[in-house]
C-alpha positions, -999 to +999 in steps of 0.1 A: +413-070-614+426-044-589+451-018-602+472-001-576+473+037-574+502+046-596+502+082-583+508+069-548+537+047-560+552+077-578+549+098-546+567+070-527+598+075-549+599+111-537+592+101-500+623+079-501+645+109-510+662+128-481+643+156-467+667+186-469+662+219-450+682+247-434+672+263-401+686+288-377+696+276-343+707+303-317+712+328-345+733+306-369+722+284-397+725+246-397+718+224-427+699+192-421+691+159-439+664+137-425+639+111-436+604+099-428+602+078-397+626+098-375+613+124-352+602+158-366+617+152-401+607+184-419+617+210-394+633+212-359+608+205-332+597+233-308+607+213-277+644+211-289+645+247-299+630+258-265+656+236-247+685+251-267+674+286-257+677+277-220+709+257-218+739+274-203+766+263-227+802+266-216+830+266-242+848+236-227+817+214-219+819+177-229+783+168-237+761+139-245+729+141-264+707+113-252+683+101-279+698+125-305+674+119-334+690+135-365+713+155-341+703+191-334+711+192-296+745+176-299+753+196-330+745+228-312+766+218-282+795+210-306+793+245-321+787+264-289+814+244-269+843+242-293+868+232-267+848+201-257+840+167-272+804+159-279+787+125-281+754+119-298+736+086-292+704+070-303+690+035-303+676+040-338+702+032-365+684+055-390+686+085-366+723+077-361+730+076-398+714+110-403+730+126-373+764+115-386+756+130-420+745+163-404+776+166-382+797+160-413+778+184-435+780+211-408+818+205-403+814+196-366+847+178-360+843+176-322+811+155-324+808+117-325+776+098-332+770+062-321+743+037-318+736+029-281+707+017-260+708+045-234+743+046-220+748+008-225+773+011-253+790+043-242+826+039-230+826+039-192+856+061-190+838+091-206+828+118-182+803+145-192+798+180-179+765+185-198+737+160-206+709+170-229+677+151-238+644+157-255+627+129-236+601+109-254+567+110-237+563+072-243+594+058-225+586+033-198+593+043-162+621+017-160+638+030-191+635+066-178+651+058-145+679+039-162+687+070-183+689+091-152+709+067-131+733+059-160+737+096-168+744+104-131+772+078-130+787+092-163+786+129-151+814+147-133+808+168-102+790+200-111+777+186-144+742+197-155+715+175-170+688+194-190+656+179-204+626+191-223+593+172-217+557+178-225+541+197-196+522+165-185+555+149-175+569+179-156+560+166-121+573+131-128+605+147-142+609+169-111+603+139-088+626+115-106+654+141-109+650+146-072+653+109-064+684+104-085+702+137-082+688+151-050+677+183-068+656+196-097+650+230-111+622+241-134+641+263-158+611+273-180+575+263-186+558+271-218+524+263-232+534+228-243+568+220-229+588+223-197+626+225-193+639+209-161+675+205-150+694+188-123+730+191-111+753+164-099+764+178-066+786+151-052 
C-alpha cells in the first residue's frame, strides 16, 4: 500500500499561509501579503522596481495599474501622488484580493482595487493621466493591442503610459506604442528589462 509523503503534506499547510514581507520602494517601506500562484510572491520583482525608478510621478496624477498583481505599482502611485485617485485592476481574483489587503495595510485611502479583464469593467467616465503596467511576456498580440487602445481611450491629453517589458519585447512595444499613440520613447534599457513610454498627444 502506498503511503503519501506526510512531510510534504505538512509543508503544504505552511504554503497555504500568507507570505508576508516588507520592502523599500523609492526610499520608504511597504508591507506586503502575497501567496503562491501570483506573480513574484516572495519579493518585489526587478522589472516593477526598475519601472518605479523611472516614472515621473506628479502629485495630482490619477493613475491606473494595469495587471496590478498584489499591487506595488498602484500602491506607489497612491503614495507618491496623494492628490490623485488610483485604480488597480487585474483579471486574477486572487491578485485583487491581495492588492486590496495591501492597500488597506499600508493605509492608502486613495487607491481602489477591482477585478477587470483589461479595461472592460472600468467605468468609462474615468480619465487617467498616468497608466502603468508590468506587461506579461505571454499576452497574445490581440490582448496587447486591446490594452493599448483601451488605455488610449481612457487617457486625458498629455497622459503618460509607462511599461516595463523583457528586452525581447522592446521592439514590439516601441512599434505598437507608435501605432496606437503615434510616439514611443525608450526611457531605460537594462540587462533584462526595458522601460518604454508613450504620451497621448491629442
